Each structure stands twice: as C-alpha cells, then as structure tokens.
All heavy atoms as an XYZ file, in Angstrom:
723
protein
N       0.803     -1.155     -0.028
C      -0.002     -0.031      0.052
C       0.863      1.227     -0.088
O       1.896      1.252      0.701
C      -0.868      0.086      1.237
C      -1.645      1.247      1.324
S      -2.827      1.593      2.735
C      -2.900      0.158      3.689
N       0.514      2.187     -0.816
C       1.193      3.604     -0.759
C       0.161      4.602     -0.502
O      -0.984      4.426     -0.865
C       1.895      3.823     -2.209
C       3.072      2.849     -2.395
C       0.946      3.757     -3.363
N       0.610      5.663      0.223
C      -0.297      6.691      0.553
C       0.299      8.041      0.256
O       1.449      8.123      0.047
C      -0.594      6.643      2.119
O       0.586      6.767      2.882
C      -1.275      5.312      2.451
N      -0.555      9.065      0.342
C      -0.082     10.421     -0.006
C      -0.883     11.323      0.927
O      -2.076     11.071      1.332
C      -0.240     10.832     -1.416
N      -0.246     12.430      1.292
C      -0.900     13.423      2.238
C      -1.742     14.463      1.454
O      -2.625     15.104      1.998
C       0.114     14.143      3.002
C       0.944     13.201      4.041
C       1.972     14.020      4.662
C      -0.035     12.678      5.080
N      -1.568     14.641      0.167
C      -2.227     15.694     -0.586
C      -2.302     15.184     -2.041
O      -1.606     14.222     -2.487
C      -1.789     17.047     -0.403
C      -0.320     17.150     -0.800
O       0.036     16.736     -1.916
O       0.473     17.839     -0.140
N      -2.924     15.954     -2.830
C      -3.128     15.555     -4.211
C      -1.803     15.654     -5.012
O      -1.448     14.772     -5.916
N      -1.056     16.607     -4.745
C       0.304     16.841     -5.486
C       1.174     15.601     -5.199
O       1.810     15.036     -6.101
C       0.970     18.054     -5.156
C       2.351     18.154     -5.706
C       0.058     19.304     -5.637
N       1.245     15.293     -3.935
C       2.055     14.073     -3.528
C       1.449     12.848     -4.027
O       2.278     11.897     -4.467
C       2.127     14.044     -1.890
C       3.062     12.816     -1.432
C       3.077     12.725     -0.009
O       2.490     13.514      0.744
O       3.807     11.758      0.428
N       0.258     12.699     -4.106
C      -0.551     11.527     -4.763
C       0.043     11.267     -6.124
O       0.210     10.183     -6.574
C      -2.004     11.675     -4.663
N       0.019     12.402     -6.936
C       0.502     12.271     -8.334
C       1.957     11.624     -8.369
O       2.261     10.717     -9.066
C       0.434     13.539     -9.130
C       1.145     13.552    -10.452
C      -1.000     14.060     -9.233
N       2.833     12.315     -7.490
C       4.200     11.820     -7.524
C       4.250     10.352     -7.095
O       5.010      9.484     -7.755
C       5.036     12.632     -6.617
C       6.444     12.269     -6.431
C       7.250     13.022     -5.431
N       6.710     12.891     -4.092
C       6.789     11.891     -3.330
N       7.441     10.800     -3.752
N       6.233     11.825     -2.085
N       3.524     10.016     -5.928
C       3.566      8.588     -5.477
C       3.032      7.681     -6.518
O       3.626      6.587     -6.693
C       2.799      8.488     -4.137
C       2.523      7.057     -3.759
C       3.544      9.275     -3.089
N       1.930      8.030     -7.211
C       1.346      7.218     -8.212
C       2.306      6.951     -9.365
O       2.614      5.856     -9.746
C      -0.018      7.810     -8.816
C      -0.441      6.982     -9.967
C      -1.230      5.814     -9.734
C      -0.147      7.201    -11.289
C      -1.729      5.004    -10.764
C      -0.569      6.490    -12.296
C      -1.367      5.373    -12.036
O      -1.850      4.598    -12.992
N       2.987      8.012     -9.867
C       3.882      7.884    -11.006
C       5.123      6.947    -10.600
O       5.622      6.248    -11.392
C       4.363      9.209    -11.435
C       3.262      9.957    -12.206
C       3.680     11.327    -12.763
N       2.626     11.794    -13.448
C       2.459     13.137    -13.757
N       3.311     14.004    -13.180
N       1.392     13.524    -14.402
N       5.606      7.083     -9.345
C       6.660      6.296     -8.861
C       6.348      4.867     -8.604
O       7.257      4.008     -8.748
C       7.286      6.884     -7.547
C       7.998      8.265     -7.776
C       8.319      8.831     -6.473
O       8.038      8.305     -5.268
O       8.963      9.962     -6.395
N       5.144      4.523     -8.478
C       4.705      3.222     -8.029
C       3.669      2.548     -8.945
O       3.030      1.552     -8.636
C       4.143      3.165     -6.489
C       5.173      3.607     -5.633
O       6.038      2.802     -5.294
N       5.200      4.865     -5.236
N       3.369      3.225    -10.124
C       2.151      2.842    -10.852
C       2.091      1.358    -11.251
O       1.059      0.793    -11.437
C       1.994      3.743    -12.085
C       3.103      3.713    -13.035
C       2.885      4.778    -14.177
O       1.784      5.224    -14.388
N       3.907      5.140    -14.827
N       3.378      0.725    -11.529
C       3.314     -0.670    -11.860
C       2.973     -1.658    -10.722
O       2.719     -2.793    -10.968
C       4.718     -0.991    -12.478
C       5.059     -0.312    -13.766
O       4.103     -0.027    -14.508
N       6.370     -0.052    -13.958
N       2.969     -1.079     -9.516
C       2.631     -1.907     -8.342
C       1.297     -1.655     -7.861
O       0.862     -2.280     -6.885
C       3.781     -1.807     -7.267
C       5.069     -2.295     -7.722
C       6.144     -1.221     -7.292
O       6.033     -0.606     -6.284
O       7.177     -1.235     -7.980
N       0.577     -0.619     -8.374
C      -0.642     -0.276     -7.830
C      -1.814     -1.001     -8.555
O      -1.956     -1.048     -9.771
C      -0.923      1.268     -7.938
C       0.060      1.976     -7.138
C      -2.314      1.701     -7.634
C       0.191      3.544     -7.323
N      -2.619     -1.714     -7.678
C      -3.727     -2.426     -8.230
C      -5.131     -1.803     -8.121
O      -6.018     -2.122     -8.837
N      -5.225     -0.881     -7.219
C      -6.494     -0.090     -7.067
C      -6.102      1.298     -6.517
O      -5.234      1.460     -5.692
C      -7.444     -0.702     -5.985
C      -8.699      0.088     -5.724
C      -7.877     -2.138     -6.383
N      -6.773      2.311     -7.052
C      -6.559      3.709     -6.608
C      -7.831      4.106     -5.776
O      -8.981      3.862     -6.223
C      -6.461      4.721     -7.760
C      -6.465      6.151     -7.172
C      -5.171      4.446     -8.500
N      -7.571      4.498     -4.544
C      -8.692      5.062     -3.656
C      -8.327      6.457     -3.482
O      -7.354      6.798     -2.807
C      -8.792      4.283     -2.410
C      -9.715      4.815     -1.291
C     -11.172      4.944     -1.776
C      -9.674      4.011     -0.026
N      -9.134      7.407     -3.922
C      -8.856      8.807     -3.819
C     -10.080      9.522     -3.222
O     -11.320      9.280     -3.499
C      -8.589      9.423     -5.178
O      -8.427     10.795     -5.107
N      -9.763     10.549     -2.315
C     -10.785     11.335     -1.801
C     -11.039     12.484     -2.819
O     -10.077     12.856     -3.490
C     -10.347     11.915     -0.433
C     -11.508     12.563      0.375
O     -12.269     13.420     -0.175
O     -11.744     12.138      1.456
N     -12.182     13.005     -2.827
C     -12.397     14.191     -3.788
C     -11.839     15.464     -3.207
O     -11.525     16.438     -3.920
C     -13.862     14.371     -4.058
C     -14.381     13.554     -5.184
C     -15.896     13.728     -5.463
C     -13.693     13.727     -6.453
N     -11.771     15.583     -1.846
C     -11.448     16.822     -1.231
C     -10.083     16.574     -0.503
O      -9.912     16.079      0.637
C     -12.460     17.074     -0.002
C     -12.182     18.478      0.589
O     -11.550     19.266     -0.095
O     -12.633     18.667      1.715
N      -8.997     16.968     -1.350
C      -7.608     16.767     -0.849
C      -6.969     18.160     -0.804
O      -7.247     18.961     -1.771
C      -6.737     15.867     -1.755
C      -7.287     14.484     -1.724
S      -6.133     13.285     -2.614
C      -6.402     13.811     -4.307
N      -5.978     18.370     -0.009
C      -5.265     19.667     -0.158
C      -4.467     19.740     -1.323
O      -4.020     18.716     -1.926
C      -4.310     19.689      1.129
C      -4.886     18.562      2.019
C      -5.670     17.664      1.129
N      -4.160     20.868     -1.894
C      -3.351     21.247     -2.959
C      -3.657     20.702     -4.348
O      -3.296     21.155     -5.397
C      -1.853     20.690     -2.770
C      -1.254     21.392     -1.571
C       0.186     21.018     -1.164
N       1.027     21.090     -2.243
C       2.209     20.429     -2.335
N       2.595     19.550     -1.462
N       3.055     20.698     -3.316
N      -4.636     19.788     -4.488
C      -5.178     19.273     -5.780
C      -6.333     18.362     -5.385
O      -6.232     17.415     -4.617
C      -4.160     18.471     -6.580
C      -4.639     17.922     -7.746
S      -3.425     16.798     -8.741
C      -2.150     18.050     -9.126
N      -7.592     18.598     -5.862
C      -8.611     17.793     -5.574
C      -8.536     16.476     -6.266
O      -7.743     16.313     -7.147
C      -9.900     18.504     -5.737
C     -10.313     18.772     -7.174
O     -10.039     18.030     -8.084
N     -10.766     19.908     -7.388
N      -9.422     15.582     -5.859
C      -9.482     14.311     -6.454
C      -9.702     14.219     -7.928
O      -9.065     13.342     -8.639
N     -10.595     15.013     -8.391
C     -11.001     14.984     -9.858
C      -9.783     15.413    -10.684
O      -9.325     14.919    -11.682
C     -12.125     15.971    -10.082
N      -8.995     16.463    -10.105
C      -7.750     16.983    -10.856
C      -6.746     15.860    -10.726
O      -5.968     15.642    -11.719
C      -7.172     18.220    -10.178
C      -8.103     19.457    -10.385
C      -7.797     20.633     -9.468
O      -7.467     20.368     -8.354
N      -7.812     21.775    -10.053
N      -6.519     15.199     -9.695
C      -5.610     14.009     -9.434
C      -5.907     12.991    -10.461
O      -4.911     12.498    -11.144
C      -5.711     13.488     -8.018
C      -5.112     12.165     -7.891
C      -3.740     11.991     -7.890
C      -6.001     11.076     -7.675
C      -3.190     10.728     -7.767
C      -5.387      9.799     -7.571
C      -4.040      9.574     -7.505
N      -7.207     12.604    -10.692
C      -7.486     11.526    -11.681
C      -7.135     11.965    -13.054
O      -6.636     11.235    -13.882
C      -8.940     11.121    -11.465
C      -9.235     10.411    -10.225
C     -10.770     10.115    -10.047
C      -8.449      9.140    -10.026
N      -7.412     13.175    -13.339
C      -7.014     13.659    -14.809
C      -5.551     13.778    -14.911
O      -5.104     13.447    -16.033
C      -7.634     15.165    -14.913
C      -9.122     15.157    -15.149
C      -9.645     16.634    -15.367
C     -11.061     16.604    -15.450
N     -11.631     17.992    -15.538
N      -4.853     14.122    -13.928
C      -3.393     14.196    -13.901
C      -2.759     12.768    -14.166
O      -1.834     12.655    -14.893
C      -2.843     14.747    -12.705
C      -1.366     15.108    -12.681
C      -0.930     16.331    -13.593
O      -1.735     17.159    -13.736
O       0.241     16.168    -14.029
N      -3.264     11.781    -13.465
C      -2.617     10.451    -13.553
C      -3.104      9.739    -14.783
O      -2.552      8.794    -15.213
C      -2.720      9.651    -12.316
C      -4.119      9.299    -11.959
C      -2.048     10.332    -11.085
C      -4.238      8.136    -10.948
N      -4.354     10.068    -15.214
C      -4.928      9.296    -16.375
C      -4.886      7.810    -16.203
O      -4.194      7.278    -16.976
C      -4.349      9.888    -17.700
N      -5.534      7.274    -15.154
C      -5.288      5.807    -14.966
C      -5.765      4.985    -16.114
O      -6.827      5.382    -16.777
C      -6.260      5.611    -13.733
C      -7.152      6.744    -13.650
C      -6.523      7.857    -14.297
N      -5.024      3.980    -16.421
C      -5.340      3.135    -17.552
C      -6.720      2.377    -17.297
O      -7.208      2.220    -16.141
C      -4.276      2.104    -17.624
C      -3.615      2.122    -16.294
C      -3.809      3.469    -15.794
N      -7.420      1.954    -18.383
C      -8.732      1.329    -18.240
C      -8.722      0.189    -17.251
O      -9.635     -0.180    -16.591
C      -9.238      0.843    -19.513
C      -9.569      2.018    -20.430
O      -9.830      3.134    -19.910
O      -9.597      1.805    -21.641
N      -7.583     -0.560    -17.229
C      -7.509     -1.720    -16.358
C      -7.461     -1.519    -14.873
O      -7.637     -2.316    -14.069
C      -6.326     -2.650    -16.887
C      -5.036     -1.948    -16.561
C      -3.783     -2.812    -16.574
N      -2.622     -1.998    -16.318
C      -2.261     -1.525    -15.220
N      -2.935     -1.761    -14.081
N      -1.138     -0.841    -15.102
N      -7.166     -0.308    -14.463
C      -6.971      0.048    -13.106
C      -8.246      0.461    -12.488
O      -8.822      1.437    -12.826
C      -5.893      1.204    -13.003
C      -5.477      1.604    -11.563
C      -4.766      0.447    -10.842
C      -4.539      2.750    -11.620
N      -8.676     -0.336    -11.461
C      -9.825      0.050    -10.684
C      -9.617      1.412     -9.910
O      -8.562      1.614     -9.293
C     -10.143     -1.099     -9.707
C      -9.291     -2.159    -10.285
C      -8.143     -1.614    -10.913
N     -10.552      2.281     -9.954
C     -10.472      3.642     -9.299
C     -11.744      3.730     -8.458
O     -12.895      3.652     -8.950
C     -10.308      4.743    -10.274
C     -10.375      6.033     -9.604
C      -9.105      4.641    -11.106
N     -11.475      4.046     -7.098
C     -12.614      4.273     -6.146
C     -12.505      5.748     -5.727
O     -11.345      6.178     -5.281
C     -12.578      3.391     -4.944
C     -12.548      1.895     -5.461
C     -13.662      3.641     -3.983
C     -12.198      0.941     -4.381
N     -13.613      6.458     -5.790
C     -13.507      7.917     -5.437
C     -14.492      8.032     -4.244
O     -15.587      7.524     -4.214
C     -14.160      8.763     -6.509
C     -14.137     10.192     -6.105
C     -13.303      8.723     -7.909
N     -13.956      8.754     -3.141
C     -14.774      8.759     -1.856
C     -14.888     10.392     -1.549
O     -13.934     11.159     -1.784
C     -14.061      8.023     -0.845
O     -14.825      8.137      0.312
N     -16.038     10.659     -0.873
C     -16.179     11.952     -0.328
C     -17.319     11.915      0.695
O     -18.142     11.141      0.636
C     -16.473     13.021     -1.586
O     -16.482     14.299     -0.927
C     -17.810     12.673     -2.148
N     -17.227     12.941      1.619
C     -18.272     13.203      2.555
C     -19.257     14.201      1.994
O     -20.303     14.411      2.588
N     -18.945     14.821      0.842
C     -19.853     15.880      0.351
C     -21.112     15.186     -0.306
O     -20.957     14.109     -0.924
C     -19.093     16.696     -0.842
C     -17.861     17.421     -0.360
C     -17.174     17.982     -1.637
C     -18.118     18.483      0.642
N     -22.182     15.813     -0.153
C     -23.391     15.153     -0.652
C     -23.831     15.626     -2.059
O     -24.394     14.888     -2.759
C     -24.615     15.570      0.285
C     -24.487     14.932      1.615
C     -24.287     13.489      1.617
O     -25.000     12.744      0.929
N     -23.269     13.026      2.299
N     -23.273     16.871     -2.423
C     -23.520     17.341     -3.796
C     -22.489     18.303     -4.195
O     -22.144     19.172     -3.415
C     -24.922     17.889     -3.911
O     -24.998     19.117     -3.142
N     -21.958     18.162     -5.304
C     -21.050     19.135     -5.991
C     -20.939     18.738     -7.392
O     -21.223     17.598     -7.816
C     -19.718     19.218     -5.215
S     -18.619     17.866     -5.470
N     -20.455     19.600     -8.288
C     -20.278     19.304     -9.654
C     -19.333     18.074     -9.823
O     -19.571     17.341    -10.778
C     -19.762     20.542    -10.415
C     -20.820     21.631    -10.480
O     -22.049     21.298    -10.368
O     -20.439     22.778    -10.708
N     -18.248     18.105     -9.156
C     -17.254     17.006     -9.268
C     -17.933     15.634     -9.095
O     -17.672     14.695     -9.842
C     -16.078     17.178     -8.413
N     -18.692     15.485     -8.065
C     -19.479     14.251     -7.806
C     -20.396     13.900     -9.030
O     -20.381     12.806     -9.499
C     -20.338     14.187     -6.510
C     -19.341     14.428     -5.338
C     -21.105     13.021     -6.427
C     -20.074     14.675     -4.050
N     -21.230     14.833     -9.314
C     -22.045     14.550    -10.566
C     -21.358     14.111    -11.796
O     -21.772     13.249    -12.491
C     -22.834     15.816    -10.797
N     -20.198     14.788    -12.096
C     -19.404     14.406    -13.296
C     -18.862     13.072    -13.128
O     -18.763     12.241    -13.951
C     -18.430     15.437    -13.544
C     -18.918     16.782    -13.942
O     -20.013     16.897    -14.396
N     -18.145     17.803    -13.748
N     -18.356     12.689    -11.911
C     -17.675     11.473    -11.779
C     -18.587     10.326    -11.659
O     -18.267      9.185    -12.003
C     -16.830     11.473    -10.392
C     -15.581     12.410    -10.524
C     -14.975     12.408     -9.127
C     -14.555     11.896    -11.588
N     -19.898     10.516    -11.142
C     -20.796      9.443    -11.073
C     -21.148      8.887    -12.494
O     -21.589      7.733    -12.542
C     -22.129      9.893    -10.373
C     -21.983     10.051     -8.944
C     -23.342     10.318     -8.381
N     -23.339     10.742     -7.044
C     -23.549     10.003     -5.987
N     -23.721      8.743     -6.150
N     -23.398     10.507     -4.832
N     -20.941      9.687    -13.439
C     -21.209      9.222    -14.894
C     -20.108      8.423    -15.503
O     -20.305      7.946    -16.531
C     -21.628     10.472    -15.715
C     -22.816     11.102    -15.262
O     -23.699     10.451    -14.664
O     -23.037     12.215    -15.525
N     -18.959      8.385    -14.823
C     -17.822      7.584    -15.397
C     -17.969      6.087    -15.089
O     -17.994      5.778    -13.883
C     -16.537      8.103    -14.778
C     -16.222      9.585    -15.158
C     -15.889      9.764    -16.638
O     -15.413      8.834    -17.232
O     -16.244     10.849    -17.139
N     -18.128      5.247    -16.003
C     -18.384      3.872    -15.785
C     -17.208      3.148    -15.130
O     -17.350      2.152    -14.492
C     -18.677      3.301    -17.170
C     -18.075      4.257    -18.160
C     -18.191      5.594    -17.514
N     -15.966      3.601    -15.360
C     -14.803      2.910    -14.786
C     -14.548      3.361    -13.326
O     -13.605      2.728    -12.655
C     -13.505      3.101    -15.689
C     -13.057      4.576    -15.604
C     -13.749      5.549    -16.534
O     -14.629      5.155    -17.258
O     -13.407      6.704    -16.676
N     -15.249      4.242    -12.783
C     -15.164      4.653    -11.389
C     -16.122      4.027    -10.479
O     -17.359      3.863    -10.888
C     -15.156      6.143    -11.235
C     -14.161      6.915    -12.034
C     -14.536      8.458    -11.800
C     -12.767      6.585    -11.573
N     -15.758      3.678     -9.319
C     -16.651      3.257     -8.238
C     -16.731      4.440     -7.265
O     -15.734      5.103     -6.991
C     -16.124      2.023     -7.397
C     -16.171      0.820     -8.217
C     -17.672      0.224     -8.323
O     -18.510      0.485     -7.538
O     -17.842     -0.594     -9.244
N     -17.878      4.749     -6.726
C     -18.094      5.814     -5.840
C     -18.382      5.281     -4.383
O     -19.248      4.447     -4.231
C     -19.280      6.729     -6.301
C     -19.533      7.899     -5.459
C     -18.647      8.968     -5.557
C     -20.615      7.967     -4.617
C     -18.778     10.112     -4.581
C     -20.717      9.021     -3.800
C     -19.857     10.114     -3.854
N     -17.695      5.815     -3.455
C     -17.745      5.318     -2.045
C     -18.147      6.520     -1.214
O     -17.157      7.286     -0.825
C     -16.506      4.667     -1.621
C     -16.523      4.118     -0.253
C     -17.549      2.922     -0.027
C     -15.075      3.523      0.126
N     -19.307      6.766     -0.766
C     -19.717      7.855      0.003
C     -19.193      7.705      1.534
O     -19.145      6.595      1.972
C     -21.291      7.914      0.028
C     -21.605      6.560     -0.389
C     -20.517      5.946     -1.171
N     -18.852      8.784      2.060
C     -18.498      8.794      3.444
C     -19.697      9.139      4.351
O     -20.542      9.863      3.939
C     -17.324      9.868      3.765
C     -15.995      9.543      3.247
C     -15.035     10.675      3.494
C     -13.690     10.511      2.897
N     -12.898     11.616      3.243
N     -19.667      8.646      5.511
C     -18.791      7.891      6.134
C     -18.974      6.374      5.641
O     -20.120      6.023      5.347
C     -19.111      7.876      7.731
C     -20.588      8.250      7.704
C     -20.867      9.076      6.403
N     -17.970      5.579      5.625
C     -18.069      4.232      5.184
C     -17.412      3.297      6.168
O     -16.643      3.680      6.972
C     -17.516      3.950      3.732
C     -16.041      4.409      3.615
C     -15.080      3.552      4.027
C     -15.727      5.553      3.001
C     -13.753      3.872      3.840
C     -14.464      6.030      2.850
C     -13.383      5.131      3.245
O     -12.038      5.506      3.119
N     -17.908      2.050      6.186
C     -17.451      1.041      7.116
C     -16.341      0.206      6.428
O     -16.249      0.307      5.257
C     -18.491      0.041      7.551
O     -18.950     -0.584      6.375
C     -19.754      0.824      8.167
N     -15.588     -0.475      7.209
C     -14.564     -1.375      6.614
C     -15.196     -2.380      5.688
O     -14.758     -2.591      4.513
C     -13.890     -2.225      7.690
O     -13.316     -1.171      8.570
C     -12.711     -3.071      7.089
N     -16.428     -2.808      6.053
C     -17.152     -3.883      5.148
C     -17.497     -3.171      3.872
O     -17.366     -3.807      2.760
C     -18.435     -4.329      5.887
O     -17.962     -4.915      7.109
C     -19.155     -5.309      5.065
N     -18.090     -2.004      3.881
C     -18.411     -1.257      2.539
C     -17.278     -1.007      1.710
O     -17.220     -0.945      0.512
C     -19.297     -0.065      2.898
O     -18.561      0.915      3.525
N     -16.156     -0.622      2.305
C     -14.890     -0.370      1.660
C     -14.333     -1.666      0.952
O     -14.081     -1.609     -0.229
C     -13.810      0.099      2.538
C     -12.302      0.187      1.997
C     -12.323      1.240      0.790
C     -11.363      0.628      2.980
N     -14.340     -2.816      1.705
C     -13.993     -4.004      1.034
C     -14.835     -4.410     -0.072
O     -14.437     -4.978     -1.008
C     -13.902     -5.121      2.201
C     -12.783     -4.926      3.147
C     -12.862     -5.957      4.256
C     -11.359     -4.960      2.491
N     -16.209     -4.257      0.147
C     -17.246     -4.615     -1.007
C     -16.877     -3.784     -2.209
O     -16.882     -4.255     -3.299
C     -18.556     -4.383     -0.464
C     -19.105     -5.446      0.447
C     -20.622     -5.307      0.605
N     -21.003     -6.137      1.608
C     -21.753     -5.792      2.724
N     -22.205     -4.592      2.810
N     -22.112     -6.722      3.491
N     -16.602     -2.503     -2.046
C     -16.360     -1.667     -3.053
C     -15.081     -1.946     -3.785
O     -14.987     -1.951     -5.006
C     -16.329     -0.122     -2.649
O     -17.470      0.198     -1.897
C     -16.124      0.792     -3.789
N     -13.966     -2.288     -3.022
C     -12.738     -2.704     -3.689
C     -13.004     -4.074     -4.474
O     -12.420     -4.102     -5.620
C     -11.707     -3.014     -2.551
C     -10.399     -3.633     -3.183
C     -11.228     -1.614     -1.949
N     -13.686     -4.907     -3.970
C     -13.904     -6.238     -4.607
C     -14.686     -5.960     -5.914
O     -14.492     -6.508     -7.009
C     -14.708     -7.206     -3.801
C     -13.936     -7.844     -2.757
C     -14.684     -9.017     -1.988
N     -13.988     -9.309     -0.780
C     -14.516     -9.009      0.421
N     -15.785     -8.553      0.452
N     -13.829     -9.274      1.516
N     -15.721     -5.041     -5.896
C     -16.605     -4.768     -6.979
C     -15.688     -4.105     -8.117
O     -15.809     -4.371     -9.251
C     -17.724     -3.888     -6.603
C     -18.796     -3.639     -7.697
C     -20.039     -3.012     -7.204
N     -19.797     -1.761     -6.465
C     -20.037     -1.539     -5.128
N     -20.555     -2.607     -4.426
N     -19.839     -0.482     -4.533
N     -14.889     -3.159     -7.622
C     -14.070     -2.348     -8.615
C     -13.017     -3.369     -9.262
O     -12.739     -3.219    -10.379
C     -13.277     -1.307     -7.904
N     -12.450     -4.295     -8.457
C     -11.467     -5.191     -9.028
C     -12.032     -6.126     -9.995
O     -11.377     -6.585    -10.949
C     -10.809     -5.949     -7.841
N     -13.369     -6.403     -9.995
C     -14.068     -7.304    -10.936
C     -14.350     -6.598    -12.137
O     -14.627     -7.235    -13.263
C     -15.303     -7.870    -10.336
C     -15.085     -8.975     -9.352
C     -16.311     -9.688     -8.969
N     -16.473     -9.343     -7.602
C     -17.576     -8.969     -6.965
N     -18.779     -8.968     -7.693
N     -17.715     -8.815     -5.650
N     -14.419     -5.318    -12.222
C     -14.805     -4.494    -13.380
C     -13.785     -4.611    -14.453
O     -12.595     -4.803    -14.319
C     -14.976     -2.990    -13.040
O     -16.036     -2.897    -11.957
C-alpha cells in the first residue's frame, strides 16, 4: 500500500509506483489538488480500478464522476465492510 498526504504528493507517489498499484482510492477533497484533478493528472489506464470517496453530498465533481463507468463511488462515512465490498466490485470491473 502507498499513501499520500495531498493531491500533489499523490501524483508523484502514483507515478513512482504505478506498476505496483492495483486499485486507486482517492478522496475528492484533498489539499493542494482535488481528487478530480488528481485523476485527470494520472489518467489511470482502463484496467486500473479507481474508487472515489467523499463526504460531500452534492457538488459538480461528484455529478461528473458518477457518470464515469470505470469509477466506483464510495460515500463517507463508510465502514470497513463497505470499503472491502467496493474494492472487490471495482477489481471485478
């Protein structure tokens, strides 16, 4: 597992480790670069499952991302069980 403290670091960490990453879990609300910008920056390949999470109930970024078939959406707060279900579902896609 690799982690990052903000969106800018997440881009760097992703690029340095992209061959070892099997699933991306990103929050939409990150310092220095939001989750939608992060996903555009890394342009994950089709084969890579991507899970987007947020505690926000409505915003343009959520509306736009919900229409992306390759993304799984995980609303906050979430439980360990719902996180694991979402990871399994994303990995099967």
